[in-house]
One Martini backbone bead per residue (centre of mass of N, CA, C, O) as a GRO file, in nm:
protein
   80
    1MET     BB    1  11.584  12.526   9.343
    2VAL     BB    2  11.686  12.185   9.337
    3ARG     BB    3  11.966  11.999   9.479
    4THR     BB    4  12.104  11.672   9.409
    5THR     BB    5  12.160  11.346   9.420
    6PHE     BB    6  12.085  11.052   9.284
    7ASN     BB    7  12.147  10.877   9.531
    8ARG     BB    8  11.966  11.038   9.726
    9LEU     BB    9  11.704  10.989   9.576
   10ARG     BB   10  11.714  10.681   9.603
   11SER     BB   11  11.716  10.678   9.912
   12VAL     BB   12  11.437  10.791   9.945
   13LYS     BB   13  11.288  10.571   9.794
   14ASP     BB   14  11.396  10.330   9.978
   15SER     BB   15  11.249  10.463  10.250
   16LEU     BB   16  10.983  10.386  10.148
   17PRO     BB   17  10.698  10.258  10.179
   18HIS     BB   18  10.479  10.059  10.077
   19GLY     BB   19  10.281  10.245   9.837
   20SER     BB   20  10.392  10.547   9.804
   21MET     BB   21  10.365  10.624   9.507
   22ASP     BB   22  10.052  10.626   9.505
   23ALA     BB   23  10.015  10.820   9.749
   24ILE     BB   24  10.157  11.061   9.628
   25ALA     BB   25   9.984  11.085   9.376
   26ALA     BB   26   9.715  11.132   9.523
   27GLU     BB   27   9.802  11.387   9.682
   28LEU     BB   28   9.895  11.538   9.389
   29ASN     BB   29   9.725  11.457   9.143
   30ILE     BB   30   9.884  11.216   9.003
   31SER     BB   31  10.072  10.984   8.863
   32GLY     BB   32  10.251  10.705   8.940
   33ASP     BB   33  10.443  10.728   8.695
   34GLU     BB   34  10.553  11.011   8.766
   35VAL     BB   35  10.686  10.929   9.031
   36ARG     BB   36  10.866  10.705   8.925
   37ALA     BB   37  11.020  10.880   8.717
   38PHE     BB   38  11.145  11.074   8.915
   39PHE     BB   39  11.319  10.839   9.068
   40ASN     BB   40  11.448  10.736   8.768
   41GLY     BB   41  11.535  10.992   8.587
   42GLN     BB   42  11.239  11.064   8.413
   43GLY     BB   43  11.154  11.339   8.412
   44THR     BB   44  11.072  11.638   8.345
   45ALA     BB   45  11.140  11.960   8.254
   46ASP     BB   46  11.216  12.011   8.572
   47TYR     BB   47  11.455  11.807   8.493
   48HIS     BB   48  11.815  11.757   8.578
   49ILE     BB   49  12.116  11.586   8.466
   50GLU     BB   50  12.444  11.568   8.591
   51PRO     BB   51  12.740  11.462   8.575
   52GLY     BB   52  12.878  11.264   8.856
   53LEU     BB   53  12.885  11.219   9.156
   54GLU     BB   54  12.651  11.018   9.292
   55GLY     BB   55  12.512  10.997   8.986
   56GLY     BB   56  12.478  11.293   9.005
   57ILE     BB   57  12.306  11.585   8.931
   58VAL     BB   58  11.997  11.701   9.059
   59GLU     BB   59  11.760  11.921   8.895
   60PHE     BB   60  11.473  12.109   9.027
   61SER     BB   61  11.183  12.323   9.038
   62ASN     BB   62  10.990  12.082   9.136
   63SER     BB   63  10.953  11.955   9.483
   64ARG     BB   64  10.686  11.804   9.567
   65ILE     BB   65  10.760  11.504   9.559
   66LEU     BB   66  10.998  11.518   9.757
   67GLU     BB   67  10.850  11.640  10.000
   68VAL     BB   68  10.648  11.408  10.039
   69ALA     BB   69  10.855  11.180  10.062
   70LEU     BB   70  11.007  11.285  10.310
   71ARG     BB   71  10.763  11.284  10.499
   72ARG     BB   72  10.693  10.979  10.471
   73ALA     BB   73  10.966  10.873  10.564
   74TRP     BB   74  10.959  11.005  10.842
   75GLU     BB   75  10.695  10.878  10.941
   76ALA     BB   76  10.791  10.582  10.915
   77GLN     BB   77  11.040  10.612  11.108
   78ASN     BB   78  10.840  10.758  11.352
   79ALA     BB   79  10.668  10.537  11.417
   80LEU     BB   80  10.497  10.367  11.683
   0.00000   0.00000   0.00000
């Protein structure tokens, strides 16, 4: 189970290069709409938001979208 704040999740989304939502979807063999919904707080049954500071706590059991997004954000930041 992964827990983070909604603001942190939005920060990851904002750090992604243009076109990343569809690239993440293609890599994970899911729809681009599913990736966008994940970052907009409209996730699947694996996704739960609790009210709180920093936009609330986001908890999800399947972190594969976040893992790919973090890797892509890191690669974009560290590109030569």
